[in-house]
C-alpha positions as CSV (number, residue, x, y, z in Angstrom):
1,M,22.1,-2.1,38.4
2,R,19.1,-1.1,35.9
3,F,19.7,-1.8,32.2
4,A,17.8,-0.1,29.3
5,I,18.6,-2.0,26.2
6,A,18.0,-0.6,22.7
7,L,18.4,-2.6,19.4
8,F,19.2,-0.8,16.5
9,A,20.2,-4.4,14.2
10,P,17.9,-6.5,12.2
11,G,17.2,-10.3,13.9
12,H,19.7,-12.0,11.7
13,A,22.6,-9.8,12.6
14,P,25.6,-10.6,15.2
15,A,24.7,-7.0,17.3
16,S,20.7,-8.7,17.6
17,R,22.4,-12.1,19.3
18,R,24.8,-9.7,21.5
19,A,22.4,-7.8,22.5
20,L,19.9,-11.0,23.4
21,R,23.2,-12.1,25.6
22,F,23.8,-9.6,27.1
23,A,19.9,-9.3,28.4
24,Q,19.8,-12.7,29.5
25,A,23.3,-12.2,31.6
26,A,22.2,-8.9,33.1
27,L,19.3,-11.2,34.3
28,A,20.9,-13.9,35.2
29,G,23.4,-11.7,37.2
30,G,20.7,-10.4,39.3
31,H,20.2,-7.4,37.6
32,E,16.9,-5.7,36.4
33,I,16.1,-4.9,32.7
34,T,13.3,-1.8,33.1
35,R,12.8,-1.9,28.6
36,L,14.1,-3.3,25.9
37,F,13.4,-0.9,22.9
38,F,13.5,-2.3,19.2
39,Y,14.2,0.2,17.1
40,Q,15.3,0.8,13.1
41,D,15.8,-2.1,12.0
42,G,15.7,-3.7,15.0
43,V,12.0,-3.8,14.9
44,H,12.6,-7.3,12.8
45,S,13.0,-8.5,15.4
46,A,9.6,-8.5,16.9
47,A,7.8,-10.0,13.5
48,S,6.1,-12.8,14.0
49,N,6.4,-14.0,10.5
50,V,10.4,-14.3,10.0
51,V,11.9,-17.7,9.3
52,S,15.1,-18.4,10.0
53,P,17.1,-21.3,8.0
54,Q,16.8,-24.2,9.7
55,D,20.5,-24.5,10.5
56,E,20.4,-21.1,11.9
57,L,19.7,-19.8,15.4
58,D,16.0,-18.2,15.6
59,L,16.7,-14.9,17.2
60,P,13.4,-13.2,16.7
61,G,12.1,-16.4,18.2
62,E,14.3,-16.6,20.8
63,W,13.8,-12.7,21.6
64,R,9.8,-13.7,22.1
65,T,10.5,-16.7,24.3
66,F,13.0,-14.5,26.2
67,V,10.4,-11.6,26.8
68,Q,7.5,-13.9,27.4
69,D,9.7,-16.0,30.1
70,H,11.0,-12.9,32.1
71,Q,7.9,-10.8,31.6
72,L,10.0,-7.8,30.4
73,D,8.8,-4.5,29.2
74,A,9.8,-4.7,25.0
75,V,8.9,-2.0,22.8
76,V,8.8,-1.6,19.0
77,C,9.7,1.5,17.2
78,I,5.7,2.4,15.8
79,A,7.6,4.8,13.3
80,A,10.3,2.4,12.4
81,A,8.0,-0.8,12.2
82,L,5.3,1.2,9.9
83,R,8.3,2.2,7.9
84,R,9.3,-1.4,7.6
85,G,5.8,-3.3,7.5
86,V,5.7,-4.7,10.6
87,L,2.1,-3.9,11.9
88,N,0.7,-5.3,14.6
89,A,-3.5,-5.7,14.2
90,E,-5.2,-2.4,14.6
91,E,-2.3,-0.6,12.3
92,A,-3.1,-3.3,9.8
93,R,-6.5,-2.2,10.0
94,R,-5.7,1.5,10.6
95,Y,-4.0,1.7,6.8
96,N,-5.8,-1.2,5.1
97,K,-3.0,-4.0,5.0
98,P,-3.5,-7.6,4.4
99,A,-2.1,-8.7,7.8
100,A,-0.6,-8.2,11.0
101,N,2.8,-9.4,11.7
102,L,3.1,-8.2,15.6
103,D,1.8,-9.9,18.4
104,A,2.2,-10.0,22.1
105,P,4.5,-9.6,23.9
106,W,5.1,-6.7,22.0
107,E,4.1,-3.1,22.0
108,L,4.3,-0.6,19.6
109,S,5.0,3.4,21.2
110,G,7.3,6.2,20.0
111,L,11.1,7.4,20.7
112,G,9.1,8.8,24.3
113,Q,9.6,5.3,25.4
114,L,13.0,4.9,24.6
115,H,13.8,8.4,26.6
116,E,12.1,7.5,29.2
117,A,14.0,3.9,29.7
118,A,17.5,6.2,29.6
119,Q,15.8,8.4,32.6
120,I,14.9,5.4,34.7
121,A,18.0,3.2,33.9
122,D,21.1,3.4,35.4
123,R,22.4,2.6,31.9
124,L,21.4,2.5,28.5
125,I,23.2,0.3,26.2
126,C,22.9,0.1,22.5
127,F,23.8,-2.7,19.9
128,G,23.9,-2.1,16.5
129,G,23.1,1.1,14.2
130,Q,25.4,2.9,12.7
């Protein structure tokens, strides 16, 4: 089965951990992930400057490792990211901001990427949100 996964919750939320565990289990079960899409507060899971307390799981770090290890298509909604100060180097320059906090393996793109993922996947699974 091909899954598209959308994460709406921030990196420290239980929904982020559930999404990661679901994604890991899907791949371990022989399924495919067509795209991970980080939207709304989920964009914080892709920020490279998040520091988790020592006694907590570093979910943003785990997401990064998971995406890199499995060479997944991981998209961060550009509108949601800009609104929350999550910028790659190009957007930081464009908006004259002092620093970028989004880098590989994440890609900034629009909601069309979520729509496309839902069209090519067998199931769209969403975590978090209202």
